[in-house]
Each structure stands twice: as structure tokens, then as C-alpha cells.
C-alpha positions as CSV (number, residue, x, y, z in Angstrom):
1,M,-21.8,-27.7,10.3
2,A,-20.3,-25.2,7.7
3,K,-19.5,-21.7,8.8
4,K,-21.3,-18.8,7.4
5,Q,-19.2,-16.6,5.0
6,A,-19.4,-13.7,7.4
7,D,-17.9,-15.9,10.2
8,V,-15.0,-17.0,7.9
9,I,-14.3,-13.5,6.9
10,Q,-14.2,-12.3,10.5
11,D,-11.8,-15.2,11.4
12,V,-9.5,-14.2,8.7
13,E,-9.6,-10.5,9.6
14,E,-8.6,-11.4,13.1
15,M,-5.5,-13.3,11.9
16,N,-2.2,-11.8,11.4
17,V,-0.3,-12.2,8.1
18,D,1.8,-15.2,9.4
19,E,-1.3,-17.0,10.5
20,V,-3.0,-16.5,7.2
21,M,0.1,-17.7,5.3
22,S,0.4,-20.8,7.5
23,V,-3.3,-21.7,6.7
24,Y,-2.6,-21.5,3.0
25,E,0.6,-23.6,3.3
26,E,-1.3,-26.3,5.3
27,Q,-4.1,-26.5,2.7
28,G,-1.6,-26.6,-0.2
29,E,-2.9,-23.3,-1.6
30,P,-0.6,-21.0,-3.5
31,V,1.1,-18.7,-1.0
32,G,1.2,-15.0,-1.8
33,I,0.4,-11.6,-0.4
34,P,-3.1,-11.8,1.2
35,G,-5.7,-9.5,-0.4
36,L,-3.6,-9.0,-3.6
37,T,-6.1,-8.7,-6.4
38,A,-6.7,-6.5,-9.4
39,G,-8.8,-3.5,-8.5
40,R,-7.2,-2.9,-5.1
41,I,-6.0,0.7,-4.3
42,V,-2.4,0.9,-3.1
43,H,0.4,3.5,-2.8
44,Y,3.1,3.9,-5.4
45,V,6.4,5.4,-4.1
46,F,7.3,8.3,-6.4
47,E,10.3,10.7,-6.4
48,D,11.2,12.5,-3.1
49,D,9.4,9.7,-1.1
50,T,6.0,11.0,-2.4
51,H,3.3,8.4,-2.3
52,R,0.6,8.5,-5.0
53,P,-2.6,6.4,-5.2
54,A,-2.6,3.6,-7.7
55,I,-5.0,0.8,-8.8
56,I,-3.7,-2.7,-9.4
57,T,-4.7,-3.7,-12.9
58,E,-3.0,-7.1,-13.1
59,V,-1.2,-9.4,-10.6
60,N,1.8,-10.9,-12.4
61,D,3.1,-12.8,-9.4
62,A,1.1,-13.1,-6.2
63,T,4.1,-14.6,-4.3
64,T,6.4,-11.6,-4.9
65,G,3.7,-9.0,-5.3
66,N,4.8,-8.1,-8.9
67,V,1.9,-6.1,-10.4
68,N,0.8,-3.7,-13.2
69,L,-0.5,-0.4,-11.9
70,I,-2.3,2.7,-13.0
71,V,-0.8,5.5,-10.9
72,F,-2.6,8.8,-10.4
73,M,-0.2,11.8,-10.3
74,D,-1.0,15.2,-8.7
75,G,-0.8,17.1,-12.0
76,Q,1.3,20.2,-12.0
77,N,2.3,19.6,-8.4
78,D,4.2,16.5,-9.6
79,G,5.4,18.2,-12.8
80,Y,2.8,16.7,-15.1
81,P,1.0,19.5,-17.0
82,G,-2.4,19.2,-18.5
83,D,-4.2,15.8,-18.6
84,N,-1.0,13.7,-18.5
85,C,-1.6,12.6,-14.9
86,I,-2.4,8.9,-15.2
87,H,0.5,6.5,-15.8
88,W,0.6,2.8,-16.4
89,Y,3.6,1.0,-14.8
90,R,4.3,-2.7,-15.6
91,N,6.1,-5.2,-13.5
92,T,6.1,-3.1,-10.3
93,E,7.6,-4.8,-7.3
94,Y,6.1,-4.8,-3.8
95,S,8.2,-3.3,-0.9
96,E,7.0,-2.5,2.6
97,F,10.1,-0.3,3.1
98,N,9.1,2.6,0.7
99,V,11.6,1.8,-1.9
100,L,11.5,4.2,-4.9
101,F,9.2,3.0,-7.8
102,T,7.5,0.2,-5.7
103,W,4.1,-0.2,-4.3
104,H,2.8,-0.9,-0.8
105,W,-0.6,-1.0,1.1
106,I,-1.9,2.4,2.0
107,E,-0.7,3.5,5.5
108,A,-3.3,4.6,8.0
109,D,-3.3,8.4,8.0
110,T,0.5,8.7,7.6
111,I,0.6,12.2,6.1
112,S,-1.6,13.6,8.9
113,R,0.4,11.9,11.6
114,R,3.7,13.0,10.1
115,T,2.5,16.7,9.8
116,Y,1.2,16.5,13.4
117,E,4.6,15.1,14.7
118,E,6.5,17.9,12.8
119,K,4.3,20.6,14.3
120,Y,4.6,19.0,17.8
121,H,8.4,18.9,17.6
122,K,8.5,22.5,16.5
123,Y,6.3,23.5,19.4
124,L,8.5,21.6,21.8
125,S,11.6,23.2,20.5
126,G,10.0,26.7,20.9
127,I,9.2,25.9,24.5
128,E,12.8,24.8,25.2
129,K,14.2,28.1,23.8
130,A,11.8,30.3,25.9
């Protein structure tokens, strides 16, 4: 009996990356970064470790994660005046280590967590001084 599509999707969502990759290898499918398709929203690592949203427009190499991206800058906050806030970057490499001018999957609430941790450490240091 064939599984319903929803059951297959749930099975894959419960797997970790290594399990998904091993299934692809067993079936002789091309191995690459799971979920890597044109249209996905990712983060692009910009100057000063600033992350900007980007949309994948083309997957050049699914194995290495080399893609073309449209990156959305934050206008004058990033030094781009007027309407020059959208940039196309070709042959952008994937890196999970926040390497300058690479892309990665969007972190879960990283900025909020980082801000909270900074405020918490300042709070603790104020208590210690008192």
C-alpha cells in the first residue's frame, strides 16, 4: 500500500540531515542540500556579520550549494541610498559558519536571542557591581 503524500512529508520532516542524505544515496538519487530550490528565502552574510534576506533564483550546484541570489539590503542603513537596495549575486557559496558573502538557512530568531543575551549579561554585570 502506497503512503499518502502527507505521511511521506512527515517522515522526511522527522529525519535529520544525515538520514535524508543516506536515503538519497541508497536510492541512487543525486545528493545535495535538502530543500535547496529556487524561490527559497535564505540569509546572505554581508559586511560586519550582518545577515540580509535573499531569495534563491537559480541553483547552480545542489551538492555544494552554489546558487544565484537576489539580496535585499536595508537601504540607507546598509549604505545604499534611494532605490538601489536589491542586488543580484551570482555563484554564491553555502556556508553554515557565517562566512562573509555566503548564504545559509535562516536562523530561528537569532537577532532577538542575541539581543536578549546581551541585555541579560549587562544586567548580571550590574548586579555583581552592586
